[in-house]
Structure formats: structure tokens, C-alpha cells
Backbone as CSV, one residue per row, in Angstrom:
resi,resn,N_x,N_y,N_z,CA_x,CA_y,CA_z,C_x,C_y,C_z
1,UNK,343.915,10.973,108.030,343.299,11.890,108.979,341.956,12.356,108.436
2,UNK,340.929,12.290,109.286,339.606,12.806,108.899,339.330,14.081,109.668
3,UNK,338.782,15.067,108.977,338.459,16.343,109.622,337.067,16.789,109.228
4,UNK,336.405,17.476,110.156,335.094,18.046,109.871,335.219,19.554,109.702
5,UNK,334.584,20.070,108.657,334.586,21.513,108.390,333.154,22.010,108.583
6,UNK,332.918,22.740,109.673,331.563,23.121,110.067,331.082,24.401,109.377
7,UNK,329.771,24.435,109.103,329.139,25.616,108.507,328.886,26.669,109.574
8,UNK,328.620,27.910,109.117,328.257,28.983,110.052,327.013,29.710,109.571
9,UNK,326.356,30.383,110.509,325.301,31.333,110.176,325.672,32.661,110.826
10,UNK,325.050,33.740,110.350,325.251,35.063,110.970,323.985,35.434,111.730
11,UNK,324.062,35.486,113.054,322.897,35.884,113.855,322.596,37.365,113.640
12,UNK,323.624,38.130,113.365,323.477,39.552,113.045,324.603,39.933,112.109
13,UNK,324.296,40.738,111.079,325.351,41.136,110.143,325.160,42.609,109.798
14,UNK,326.155,43.401,110.193,326.121,44.831,109.891,327.358,45.195,109.071
15,UNK,327.171,46.085,108.112,328.299,46.636,107.344,328.413,48.098,107.735
16,UNK,329.548,48.456,108.302,329.753,49.816,108.829,330.057,50.802,107.708
17,UNK,331.026,50.415,106.850,331.424,51.334,105.772,332.257,50.587,104.744
18,UNK,332.379,51.197,103.588,333.278,50.679,102.555,334.629,51.354,102.748
19,UNK,335.683,50.554,102.862,337.009,51.125,103.095,337.645,51.566,101.778
20,UNK,338.709,52.354,101.897,339.383,52.866,100.701,340.017,51.745,99.883
21,UNK,340.374,50.630,100.552,340.992,49.511,99.821,339.950,48.625,99.134
22,UNK,338.663,49.020,99.226,337.611,48.256,98.538,336.913,47.250,99.429
23,UNK,337.565,46.883,100.530,336.942,45.957,101.481,335.854,46.685,102.276
24,UNK,334.960,45.916,102.849,333.921,46.502,103.703,334.217,46.185,105.166
25,UNK,334.021,47.183,106.014,334.180,46.974,107.453,332.856,46.428,107.997
26,UNK,332.945,45.311,108.707,331.723,44.634,109.156,331.679,44.498,110.678
27,UNK,330.500,44.211,111.177,330.309,43.863,112.590,329.257,42.760,112.586
28,UNK,329.685,41.549,112.889,328.808,40.386,112.727,328.880,39.497,113.958
29,UNK,327.786,38.795,114.212,327.821,37.743,115.230,327.704,36.419,114.503
30,UNK,328.772,35.639,114.608,328.890,34.369,113.891,328.549,33.213,114.823
31,UNK,327.968,32.163,114.248,327.616,30.979,115.024,327.867,29.718,114.196
32,UNK,328.669,28.807,114.739,328.898,27.516,114.089,327.676,26.632,114.304
33,UNK,327.322,25.861,113.273,326.189,24.927,113.420,326.633,23.503,113.105
34,UNK,325.803,22.555,113.533,326.113,21.126,113.359,325.777,20.685,111.938
35,UNK,326.548,21.161,111.011,326.416,20.791,109.602,327.818,20.893,109.041
36,UNK,328.322,19.853,108.415,329.746,19.908,108.055,330.084,19.144,106.779
37,UNK,331.167,19.600,106.149,331.845,18.861,105.086,332.874,17.963,105.766
38,UNK,333.293,16.917,105.077,334.329,16.059,105.650,335.530,15.972,104.712
39,UNK,336.713,16.101,105.297,337.943,15.983,104.528,338.739,14.781,105.016
40,UNK,339.271,14.019,104.071,340.218,12.946,104.407,341.556,13.337,103.803
41,UNK,342.580,13.381,104.654,343.900,13.830,104.208,344.944,12.742,104.470
42,UNK,345.831,12.590,103.508,346.872,11.572,103.642,348.167,12.071,103.011
43,UNK,349.285,11.812,103.690,350.592,12.162,103.125,350.883,11.256,101.941
44,UNK,351.590,11.791,100.953,352.099,10.916,99.883,353.568,11.272,99.614
45,UNK,354.310,10.304,99.118,355.757,10.504,98.947,356.084,11.455,97.799
46,UNK,355.245,11.433,96.761,355.521,12.311,95.613,355.012,13.721,95.916
47,UNK,355.726,14.753,95.484,355.316,16.133,95.775,353.979,16.484,95.111
48,UNK,353.354,17.531,95.627,352.137,18.049,95.000,350.874,17.761,95.798
49,UNK,349.769,18.281,95.271,348.474,18.167,95.955,347.492,17.455,95.031
50,UNK,346.960,16.320,95.488,345.899,15.628,94.746,344.593,15.882,95.477
51,UNK,343.682,16.600,94.825,342.401,16.931,95.451,341.260,16.289,94.674
52,UNK,340.387,15.569,95.386,339.188,14.990,94.767,337.968,15.440,95.573
53,UNK,336.803,15.528,94.906,335.575,15.900,95.616,334.415,15.034,95.124
54,UNK,333.313,15.069,95.881,332.119,14.303,95.509,331.209,15.072,94.551
55,UNK,331.554,16.330,94.246,330.727,17.148,93.348,331.524,17.518,92.109
56,UNK,331.021,17.121,90.950,331.786,17.270,89.704,332.061,18.722,89.319
57,UNK,331.195,19.661,89.775,331.359,21.056,89.353,332.310,21.864,90.249
58,UNK,332.864,21.217,91.286,333.787,21.937,92.177,335.210,21.800,91.636
59,UNK,335.951,22.916,91.491,337.316,22.823,90.965,338.240,22.061,91.917
60,UNK,339.242,21.397,91.335,340.194,20.636,92.174,341.619,21.164,91.952
61,UNK,341.695,22.478,91.652,342.996,23.120,91.427,343.110,24.367,92.305
62,UNK,343.933,25.337,91.885,344.164,26.563,92.672,342.888,27.366,92.928
63,UNK,341.838,27.080,92.176,340.567,27.802,92.370,339.758,27.264,93.548
64,UNK,340.241,26.191,94.164,339.577,25.638,95.341,340.355,26.095,96.585
65,UNK,339.637,26.601,97.593,340.311,27.126,98.797,341.065,26.041,99.572
66,UNK,340.636,24.788,99.434,341.352,23.668,100.080,342.746,23.547,99.471
67,UNK,342.801,23.542,98.165,344.073,23.472,97.438,344.958,24.654,97.815
68,UNK,344.332,25.851,97.820,345.047,27.089,98.146,345.669,27.022,99.542
69,UNK,344.894,26.509,100.513,345.362,26.421,101.907,346.526,25.438,102.029
70,UNK,346.400,24.294,101.384,347.470,23.280,101.438,348.744,23.836,100.795
71,UNK,348.592,24.482,99.651,349.755,25.028,98.922,350.433,26.138,99.723
72,UNK,349.631,26.965,100.379,350.180,28.070,101.175,351.136,27.533,102.250
73,UNK,350.712,26.494,102.980,351.573,25.924,104.031,352.759,25.170,103.431
74,UNK,352.535,24.482,102.316,353.639,23.760,101.665,354.742,24.723,101.230
75,UNK,354.337,25.842,100.635,355.329,26.831,100.173,356.015,27.518,101.355
76,UNK,355.216,27.902,102.346,355.750,28.659,103.481,356.715,27.831,104.327
77,UNK,356.419,26.521,104.454,357.251,25.669,105.332,358.073,24.648,104.547
78,UNK,358.217,24.884,103.240,359.086,24.069,102.376,358.824,22.576,102.549
79,UNK,357.570,22.191,102.493,357.200,20.771,102.623,357.475,20.082,101.285
80,UNK,358.323,19.056,101.312,358.726,18.385,100.076,357.789,17.231,99.712
81,UNK,357.161,16.627,100.726,356.233,15.530,100.427,354.933,16.114,99.872
82,UNK,354.071,15.237,99.409,352.782,15.686,98.878,351.635,15.303,99.799
83,UNK,350.420,15.675,99.388,349.241,15.344,100.191,348.068,15.015,99.259
84,UNK,347.304,13.989,99.648,346.057,13.655,98.951,344.905,14.102,99.835
85,UNK,343.966,14.840,99.262,342.817,15.328,100.033,341.530,14.952,99.307
86,UNK,340.647,14.269,100.014,339.326,13.959,99.465,338.307,14.808,100.214
87,UNK,337.597,15.670,99.482,336.632,16.587,100.083,335.213,16.102,99.782
88,UNK,334.483,15.768,100.860,333.101,15.320,100.718,332.202,16.467,101.161
89,UNK,331.562,17.134,100.195,330.798,18.348,100.503,329.340,18.046,100.841
90,UNK,328.914,18.678,101.930,327.512,18.599,102.329,326.932,20.001,102.510
91,UNK,327.779,20.939,102.996,327.350,22.337,103.157,327.014,22.883,101.767
92,UNK,325.847,23.524,101.599,325.500,24.082,100.290,326.581,25.039,99.782
93,UNK,326.815,25.004,98.463,327.851,25.826,97.832,327.278,27.200,97.484
94,UNK,328.110,28.249,97.622,327.709,29.647,97.335,326.397,29.966,98.038
95,UNK,326.409,29.739,99.364,325.151,29.798,100.116,325.176,30.737,101.313
96,UNK,326.316,31.414,101.552,326.408,32.309,102.711,326.660,31.579,104.014
97,UNK,327.219,30.354,103.918,327.454,29.539,105.122,328.925,29.226,105.347
98,UNK,329.803,29.897,104.600,331.271,29.772,104.752,331.788,28.357,104.511
99,UNK,331.114,27.610,103.633,331.559,26.242,103.345,332.993,26.181,102.858
100,UNK,333.321,26.994,101.854,334.689,27.001,101.306,335.713,27.455,102.318
101,UNK,335.373,28.481,103.099,336.292,28.989,104.134,336.522,27.937,105.214
102,UNK,335.458,27.223,105.566,335.578,26.187,106.595,336.420,25.013,106.098
103,UNK,336.271,24.673,104.812,337.106,23.613,104.221,338.580,24.023,104.266
104,UNK,338.847,25.306,103.956,340.228,25.811,104.002,340.768,25.773,105.427
105,UNK,339.920,26.143,106.391,340.331,26.138,107.807,340.701,24.721,108.252
106,UNK,339.862,23.746,107.887,340.129,22.351,108.255,341.415,21.855,107.588
107,UNK,341.658,22.321,106.364,342.883,21.932,105.645,344.116,22.452,106.373
108,UNK,344.084,23.708,106.817,345.220,24.273,107.569,345.478,23.478,108.841
109,UNK,344.403,23.142,109.554,344.528,22.352,110.795,345.114,20.975,110.474
110,UNK,344.608,20.353,109.410,345.086,19.019,109.021,346.537,19.022,108.592
111,UNK,346.921,19.993,107.766,348.314,20.089,107.301,349.261,20.306,108.480
112,UNK,348.825,21.134,109.426,349.623,21.421,110.627,349.924,20.133,111.398
113,UNK,348.908,19.275,111.521,349.090,18.021,112.270,349.848,16.981,111.445
114,UNK,349.453,16.856,110.170,350.018,15.820,109.311,351.525,16.003,109.121
115,UNK,351.947,17.265,109.004,353.368,17.544,108.748,354.095,18.095,109.981
116,UNK,353.444,17.959,111.156,354.059,18.334,112.450,354.682,19.734,112.408
117,UNK,353.906,20.713,111.957,354.424,22.086,111.838,354.457,22.810,113.185
118,UNK,353.658,22.346,114.140,353.680,22.912,115.500,353.096,24.308,115.613
119,UNK,352.191,24.678,114.688,351.605,26.020,114.726,350.444,26.068,115.721
120,UNK,350.344,27.179,116.452,349.235,27.353,117.404,347.977,27.737,116.634
121,UNK,346.832,27.681,117.319,345.570,28.083,116.690,345.656,29.537,116.218
122,UNK,346.261,30.401,117.041,346.396,31.830,116.703,347.250,32.013,115.439
123,UNK,348.327,31.226,115.337,349.194,31.322,114.147,348.449,30.859,112.897
124,UNK,347.663,29.790,113.044,346.874,29.295,111.913,345.841,30.337,111.477
125,UNK,345.256,31.037,112.457,344.262,32.070,112.141,344.895,33.225,111.372
126,UNK,346.131,33.591,111.735,346.830,34.670,111.025,347.132,34.274,109.580
127,UNK,347.474,33.006,109.387,347.725,32.504,108.028,346.398,32.441,107.259
128,UNK,345.345,32.036,107.959,344.032,31.843,107.338,343.470,33.081,106.677
129,UNK,343.743,34.253,107.238,343.178,35.498,106.679,343.732,35.793,105.276
130,UNK,344.884,35.195,104.950,345.444,35.374,103.601,344.587,34.647,102.554
131,UNK,343.838,33.647,103.010,342.996,32.858,102.097,341.605,33.477,101.976
132,UNK,341.082,33.957,103.100,339.748,34.560,103.090,339.389,35.109,104.449
133,UNK,338.526,36.140,104.469,338.201,36.839,105.718,337.498,35.947,106.744
134,UNK,336.757,34.919,106.269,336.027,34.038,107.194,336.879,32.884,107.736
135,UNK,338.050,32.661,107.139,338.852,31.477,107.504,339.294,31.503,108.980
136,UNK,339.791,32.654,109.508,340.171,32.656,110.928,339.007,32.248,111.851
137,UNK,337.812,32.760,111.551,336.650,32.379,112.374,336.379,30.877,112.268
138,UNK,336.509,30.315,111.061,336.238,28.884,110.871,337.260,28.008,111.596
139,UNK,338.441,28.555,111.878,339.421,27.835,112.706,339.002,27.937,114.172
140,UNK,338.538,29.116,114.569,338.167,29.377,115.967,336.849,28.699,116.356
141,UNK,335.808,28.905,115.556,334.462,28.330,115.732,333.727,28.816,116.991
142,UNK,332.474,28.348,117.135,331.652,28.721,118.285,330.847,29.977,118.013
143,UNK,330.624,30.790,119.052,329.894,32.055,118.933,330.922,33.181,119.052
144,UNK,330.934,34.095,118.101,331.983,35.126,118.105,331.501,36.419,117.469
145,UNK,332.061,37.514,117.968,331.885,38.821,117.341,333.010,38.978,116.331
146,UNK,332.639,39.319,115.099,333.609,39.455,114.022,333.609,40.904,113.554
147,UNK,334.801,41.535,113.563,334.905,42.948,113.178,336.035,43.134,112.164
148,UNK,336.271,44.392,111.776,337.266,44.662,110.723,336.698,44.160,109.408
149,UNK,337.494,43.377,108.645,336.954,42.750,107.428,336.448,41.343,107.756
150,UNK,336.420,41.034,109.064,335.982,39.718,109.523,337.079,38.977,110.270
151,UNK,338.276,39.614,110.328,339.428,38.918,110.932,339.613,39.236,112.413
152,UNK,338.954,40.296,112.919,339.076,40.627,114.349,337.976,39.891,115.094
153,UNK,338.363,38.900,115.897,337.388,37.996,116.501,337.402,38.046,118.020
154,UNK,336.218,38.092,118.613,336.071,38.060,120.067,335.128,36.916,120.429
155,UNK,335.607,35.917,121.199,334.708,34.821,121.592,333.586,35.355,122.486
156,UNK,332.374,34.811,122.323,331.209,35.267,123.086,330.593,34.119,123.879
157,UNK,329.655,34.483,124.760,328.886,33.459,125.470,328.196,32.593,124.415
158,UNK,328.078,31.275,124.664,327.494,30.399,123.649,326.019,30.688,123.404
159,UNK,325.567,30.313,122.241,324.151,30.426,121.871,323.322,29.572,122.829
160,UNK,322.204,30.099,123.361,321.347,29.254,124.204,320.809,28.071,123.401
161,UNK,320.396,27.036,124.085,319.872,25.831,123.448,318.682,26.171,122.543
162,UNK,318.738,25.699,121.284,317.650,25.967,120.332,317.794,25.018,119.146
163,UNK,316.828,25.100,118.232,316.851,24.287,117.015,316.929,25.234,115.827
164,UNK,317.757,24.865,114.840,318.021,25.759,113.704,317.612,25.051,112.418
165,UNK,316.633,25.641,111.743,316.156,25.097,110.467,316.844,25.844,109.330
166,UNK,317.489,25.084,108.450,318.227,25.647,107.322,317.449,25.382,106.044
167,UNK,317.250,26.414,105.231,316.601,26.228,103.937,317.352,26.984,102.854
168,UNK,317.853,26.251,101.856,318.541,26.905,100.737,317.717,26.722,99.467
169,UNK,317.314,27.843,98.857,316.590,27.733,97.583,317.528,27.288,96.466
170,UNK,316.972,26.932,95.328,317.779,26.422,94.215,318.465,27.509,93.413
171,UNK,319.083,28.459,94.095,319.831,29.538,93.442,321.156,29.721,94.174
172,UNK,322.113,30.310,93.487,323.378,30.685,94.133,323.530,32.194,94.023
173,UNK,324.144,32.779,95.032,324.298,34.239,95.057,325.786,34.588,95.112
174,UNK,326.194,35.527,94.277,327.586,35.982,94.279,327.780,37.023,95.383
175,UNK,328.721,36.757,96.275,329.037,37.702,97.352,329.472,39.044,96.756
176,UNK,330.240,38.956,95.667,330.721,40.185,95.007,329.532,41.027,94.531
177,UNK,328.531,40.372,93.933,327.337,41.080,93.454,326.659,41.823,94.611
178,UNK,326.540,41.149,95.760,325.832,41.733,96.901,326.582,42.962,97.428
179,UNK,327.881,42.810,97.668,328.653,43.929,98.225,328.794,45.084,97.231
180,UNK,328.896,44.769,95.935,329.006,45.818,94.917,327.738,46.675,94.889
181,UNK,326.594,46.034,95.097,325.313,46.746,95.007,324.795,47.265,96.343
182,UNK,325.564,47.052,97.415,325.140,47.534,98.735,325.295,49.050,98.820
183,UNK,324.217,49.724,99.189,324.272,51.188,99.337,324.130,51.543,100.812
184,UNK,325.165,52.156,101.345,325.140,52.573,102.752,324.951,54.086,102.806
185,UNK,323.890,54.514,103.491,323.666,55.959,103.664,322.930,56.204,104.981
186,UNK,322.450,57.429,105.172,321.806,57.763,106.459,320.481,57.016,106.657
187,UNK,319.950,56.423,105.574,318.681,55.682,105.696,318.903,54.192,105.989
188,UNK,320.165,53.755,105.949,320.446,52.337,106.200,320.056,51.964,107.622
189,UNK,319.291,50.869,107.748,318.896,50.396,109.079,319.956,49.396,109.555
190,UNK,320.627,49.733,110.636,321.707,48.871,111.135,321.213,47.969,112.259
191,UNK,321.635,46.692,112.259,321.230,45.774,113.325,321.738,46.222,114.700
192,UNK,321.011,45.829,115.751,321.399,46.146,117.129,322.359,45.065,117.643
193,UNK,323.596,45.142,117.165,324.609,44.136,117.539,324.911,44.193,119.031
194,UNK,325.011,45.413,119.585,325.303,45.537,121.025,324.204,44.903,121.872
195,UNK,322.949,45.114,121.463,321.819,44.503,122.182,321.870,42.990,122.112
196,UNK,322.314,42.468,120.971,322.424,41.015,120.814,323.553,40.460,121.687
197,UNK,324.650,41.210,121.798,325.759,40.790,122.673,325.265,40.657,124.111
198,UNK,324.453,41.629,124.535,323.882,41.622,125.888,322.956,40.428,126.074
199,UNK,322.122,40.158,125.068,321.182,39.029,125.130,321.930,37.695,125.200
200,UNK,323.041,37.592,124.484,323.871,36.375,124.552,324.435,36.193,125.958
201,UNK,324.919,37.307,126.518,325.473,37.265,127.879,324.425,36.784,128.878
202,UNK,323.173,37.224,128.667,322.081,36.863,129.584,321.408,35.538,129.211
203,UNK,321.912,34.902,128.125,321.325,33.647,127.620,319.828,33.804,127.347
204,UNK,319.481,34.943,126.758,318.085,35.296,126.470,317.814,35.030,124.985
205,UNK,317.241,33.850,124.678,317.048,33.451,123.287,316.153,34.423,122.524
206,UNK,315.061,34.858,123.149,314.162,35.800,122.465,314.833,37.159,122.253
207,UNK,315.672,37.552,123.201,316.428,38.804,123.053,317.354,38.749,121.850
208,UNK,317.857,37.527,121.558,318.732,37.334,120.390,317.889,37.344,119.116
209,UNK,316.829,36.510,119.101,316.040,36.372,117.866,315.320,37.676,117.493
210,UNK,314.894,38.455,118.491,314.216,39.734,118.206,315.138,40.719,117.494
211,UNK,316.453,40.535,117.664,317.425,41.483,117.092,318.098,40.939,115.823
212,UNK,317.698,39.756,115.367,318.325,39.173,114.185,318.059,40.038,112.942
213,UNK,319.134,40.582,112.380,319.020,41.407,111.170,320.282,41.253,110.339
214,UNK,320.130,41.424,109.034,321.250,41.300,108.111,321.136,42.422,107.089
215,UNK,322.060,43.365,107.130,322.015,44.542,106.261,322.117,44.163,104.772
216,UNK,322.690,42.992,104.472,322.845,42.565,103.077,321.522,42.139,102.442
217,UNK,320.509,41.886,103.284,319.191,41.535,102.736,318.643,42.655,101.850
218,UNK,319.083,43.897,102.100,318.598,45.038,101.303,318.959,44.889,99.826
219,UNK,320.001,44.082,99.542,320.395,43.821,98.150,319.831,42.480,97.673
220,UNK,320.041,41.441,98.481,319.736,40.083,98.024,318.241,39.807,97.915
221,UNK,317.451,40.278,98.891,316.012,39.969,98.887,315.289,40.558,97.668
222,UNK,315.512,41.851,97.309,314.846,42.356,96.096,315.250,41.582,94.832
223,UNK,316.506,41.124,94.785,316.986,40.383,93.608,316.431,38.962,93.579
224,UNK,316.227,38.377,94.764,315.743,36.997,94.869,314.608,36.927,95.903
225,UNK,313.373,37.264,95.497,312.248,37.333,96.453,311.956,36.029,97.188
226,UNK,312.421,34.895,96.660,312.183,33.605,97.320,312.780,33.587,98.737
227,UNK,313.826,34.396,98.964,314.458,34.457,100.296,313.438,34.953,101.330
228,UNK,312.719,36.022,100.980,311.688,36.555,101.880,310.554,35.546,102.068
229,UNK,310.217,34.815,100.996,309.160,33.801,101.087,309.539,32.709,102.091
230,UNK,310.803,32.272,102.051,311.261,31.220,102.976,311.261,31.749,104.410
231,UNK,311.724,32.978,104.581,311.719,33.586,105.931,310.296,33.606,106.500
232,UNK,309.355,34.100,105.712,307.972,34.193,106.170,307.378,32.817,106.451
233,UNK,307.725,31.849,105.598,307.211,30.484,105.771,307.683,29.899,107.105
234,UNK,308.967,30.119,107.412,309.505,29.608,108.688,308.798,30.265,109.876
235,UNK,308.604,31.587,109.788,307.952,32.310,110.900,306.489,31.883,111.056
236,UNK,305.815,31.652,109.935,304.425,31.178,109.989,304.323,29.788,110.615
237,UNK,305.417,29.024,110.558,305.421,27.656,111.095,306.209,27.550,112.414
238,UNK,306.255,28.658,113.154,306.733,28.574,114.536,308.121,29.078,114.845
239,UNK,308.856,29.583,113.826,310.198,30.117,114.112,310.076,31.410,114.916
240,UNK,310.928,31.581,115.920,310.954,32.841,116.676,311.340,33.984,115.747
241,UNK,312.213,33.679,114.814,312.589,34.631,113.768,313.357,33.860,112.701
242,UNK,313.497,34.459,111.527,314.251,33.839,110.434,315.056,34.923,109.736
243,UNK,316.207,34.533,109.188,317.140,35.507,108.611,317.946,34.852,107.500
244,UNK,318.370,35.679,106.555,319.313,35.221,105.536,320.701,35.157,106.166
245,UNK,321.467,34.116,105.851,322.837,34.001,106.371,323.833,34.579,105.370
246,UNK,324.782,35.375,105.865,325.820,35.958,105.011,325.211,36.746,103.871
247,UNK,325.752,36.526,102.661,325.222,37.215,101.483,324.129,36.399,100.811
248,UNK,323.730,35.300,101.457,322.623,34.495,100.985,323.066,33.435,99.980
249,UNK,322.062,32.665,99.481,320.627,32.817,99.696,320.051,31.969,100.829
250,UNK,320.922,31.257,101.581,320.408,30.380,102.632,319.681,31.170,103.718
251,UNK,318.570,30.615,104.172,317.787,31.206,105.253,317.820,30.243,106.434
252,UNK,317.899,30.797,107.647,317.786,29.945,108.827,316.689,30.488,109.738
253,UNK,316.007,29.575,110.414,314.987,29.945,111.389,315.361,29.364,112.732
254,UNK,315.126,30.117,113.805,315.445,29.661,115.166,314.151,29.241,115.869
255,UNK,314.168,28.041,116.436,313.009,27.484,117.139,313.384,27.147,118.579
256,UNK,312.439,27.342,119.497,312.702,26.963,120.894,312.031,25.637,121.251
257,UNK,311.364,25.012,120.262,310.630,23.778,120.517,310.953,22.766,119.418
258,UNK,311.397,21.572,119.822,311.859,20.568,118.857,310.728,20.107,117.934
259,UNK,309.544,19.857,118.501,308.424,19.362,117.679,307.997,20.384,116.635
260,UNK,307.956,21.649,117.048,307.621,22.731,116.105,308.654,22.774,114.977
261,UNK,309.914,22.646,115.355,311.010,22.716,114.376,310.908,21.547,113.390
262,UNK,310.626,20.352,113.906,310.512,19.166,113.035,309.325,19.304,112.078
263,UNK,308.203,19.828,112.602,307.013,20.034,111.773,307.304,21.064,110.667
264,UNK,307.953,22.166,111.049,308.308,23.215,110.080,309.251,22.674,109.008
265,UNK,310.179,21.819,109.424,311.151,21.220,108.497,310.418,20.382,107.435
266,UNK,309.486,19.551,107.874,308.715,18.718,106.942,307.891,19.580,105.993
267,UNK,307.238,20.598,106.542,306.392,21.485,105.730,307.231,22.251,104.693
268,UNK,308.420,22.696,105.126,309.301,23.442,104.219,309.756,22.551,103.059
269,UNK,310.056,21.287,103.376,310.442,20.333,102.317,309.313,20.173,101.302
270,UNK,308.076,20.118,101.804,306.904,19.927,100.934,306.588,21.183,100.114
271,UNK,307.008,22.343,100.615,306.605,23.620,100.006,307.206,23.852,98.622
272,UNK,308.352,23.235,98.356,309.042,23.446,97.086,309.849,24.740,97.035
273,UNK,309.892,25.472,98.162,310.639,26.738,98.194,312.145,26.509,98.279
274,UNK,312.549,25.366,98.845,313.986,25.104,99.057,314.435,23.864,98.298
275,UNK,315.720,23.870,97.957,316.311,22.670,97.346,316.972,21.819,98.427
276,UNK,317.512,22.475,99.433,318.122,21.750,100.559,317.497,22.246,101.854
277,UNK,317.044,21.309,102.671,316.401,21.636,103.945,317.001,20.744,105.013
278,UNK,317.360,21.346,106.162,318.143,20.612,107.153,317.838,21.162,108.536
279,UNK,317.566,20.291,109.478,317.315,20.729,110.859,318.529,20.381,111.714
280,UNK,319.016,21.346,112.461,320.241,21.129,113.228,320.231,21.947,114.517
281,UNK,321.393,22.017,115.166,321.544,22.804,116.405,322.841,23.593,116.317
282,UNK,323.046,24.472,117.287,324.296,25.239,117.342,325.431,24.334,117.781
283,UNK,326.635,24.661,117.338,327.842,23.933,117.746,328.692,24.898,118.552
284,UNK,328.829,24.627,119.851,329.493,25.613,120.723,330.838,25.180,121.277
285,UNK,331.310,24.004,120.891,332.605,23.562,121.415,333.730,24.415,120.871
286,UNK,334.722,24.641,121.694,335.933,25.312,121.216,336.818,24.298,120.519
287,UNK,338.079,24.589,120.446,339.006,23.619,119.860,339.112,23.812,118.356
288,UNK,339.763,22.847,117.711,339.990,22.946,116.275,339.054,21.992,115.542
289,UNK,338.753,22.305,114.263,337.726,21.532,113.559,338.205,20.171,113.081
290,UNK,338.484,19.279,114.011,338.823,17.922,113.596,338.264,16.917,114.596
291,UNK,338.062,15.700,114.140,337.522,14.699,115.053,338.437,13.495,115.188
292,UNK,339.554,13.463,114.449,340.489,12.338,114.596,341.911,12.877,114.516
């Protein structure tokens, strides 16, 4: 079985408060994009999980969310057979694009089909939150409002047609570092999430891009100024707006014109500001993240 695990960006990301349990309450607008890792899964007669990847520095044990997801279902449903999983990574690692969460989501979907567990999408999403806050969204996909710690999801009108330029600098950012250093007070500028919801409903691309904000930039940008440089570079080359995704450091720019987007993509590659540069579009299909 082959499965695709799609990346996400945050069109808007607000942190409401830090909860007593240490988690942060968020309000985010999530969007799946046409950029994915690929997983190949196969049953094996001997028990256990064999995980291989195309990147030598990625763990292939309990420290990998794919392994964790497979083991969770094996333990919960007493699966005696084993599974071989080959993970081919393309989504940048530690980049604010939910690559690991999406891989875990695809693994849950694959295990469900491979071992005929008969779980609904909703049941898989409930299991997914045990692995990570973004996993339920990565099972659901599309355009969604994410609340709570990220597990309360509301499907939204799809993103209007546009081009999305992705630029990841040659750094990795720890999500823990960002949230630990986030200071929320009366001076915090919060994104207009409600206005963006309205703009999505009206399919108003400029209404969406004008409201693109990420409260986590207040921590990540001062620590890594290259993020602001990439944002400005994209805007100077025709992006309606540009924003850091998640806790960073990946930046995305939204374009309403394909030629402008292609030109900006080439220029960004030449600039030396990014290590990975990719031009793509939004992915708005529902369903589960698999293609076979």
C-alpha cells in the first residue's frame, strides 16, 4: 500500500492563552498543500515494526511518529502480524509544516486498511490526538479552523485558487523553544481569525492574505532574522503576503499570478536565503491521505 502524507501551512495562527496543564490554547486556520512524503506499507508474518527512511538522521524507532502510530494501533487492537514501512521524506523536517504529524496520520489510515480494523475517520482522529495535536487535522486535511490544543476542528470553505511559494532556510526550529519563550500579555497583537473566516466564505483571496498573521513570529523572527528576510523577499517579488508557518522556520508566500510565482521561485533559489524552495498549490480534497 502506498500513501501520501501532505504538508500544511497556517494561514493564521493565534495563541489565546497558556493552560494550567502546560499546553497552549490556539486558534489557527490550517491549509493542506500539494507537497507530500510517501509511505509504502506491507504486512509481514513476523511480529513487530520494520521502519526504513531515505534520510539517515531520522530515527526508525519509538522516537519516530510513524513507528508510534503503528505501535499504538497494534497494541490497541492486538495485531499479531507485523508491518514493514518505508518512509520517503520530502517535507522539510522541523519546519512548521506538520511533516511528522502527517506521516503519523497516513500510518493510522494505512494500518486501518491493511489490517481491516474498520475504524471511521472520526475514530482515527480521536486516536491521532494521542500522538500529537496536529495529527487529527492531518487525517482530515483541507481548509480548517483548529481550536483547543489543535484537536477541535471545523471544516471551512476551501482556499481560493492561488500559488504558494515555500522557502525553508537552512535552520531548524524547536517548537518547544518557541512556545516556552512566547509571552502573551495586553500588548500581544492577535490575528483577525474571524475576518479571515469571513474572507474564506466569500472566496476573497486578498481578504485572506491581508489578514495573514502568526503570533509565534514574535519569538522566532528575532531569534532567526532570516525568516523576515525571506518574507520581505517574497513580497518584493510579487507575493500578496508572506508568513512563517507554524513555529517556523518555513515561510510561504501567496501569489495570484502563476508567472509572478514562478519568477519569484527562481529568484528565491538564486538568493541563497533558502535551502529548500518549492512552488505548489493548495490541496482542498476531502477524504483520507492515501492514493492507493
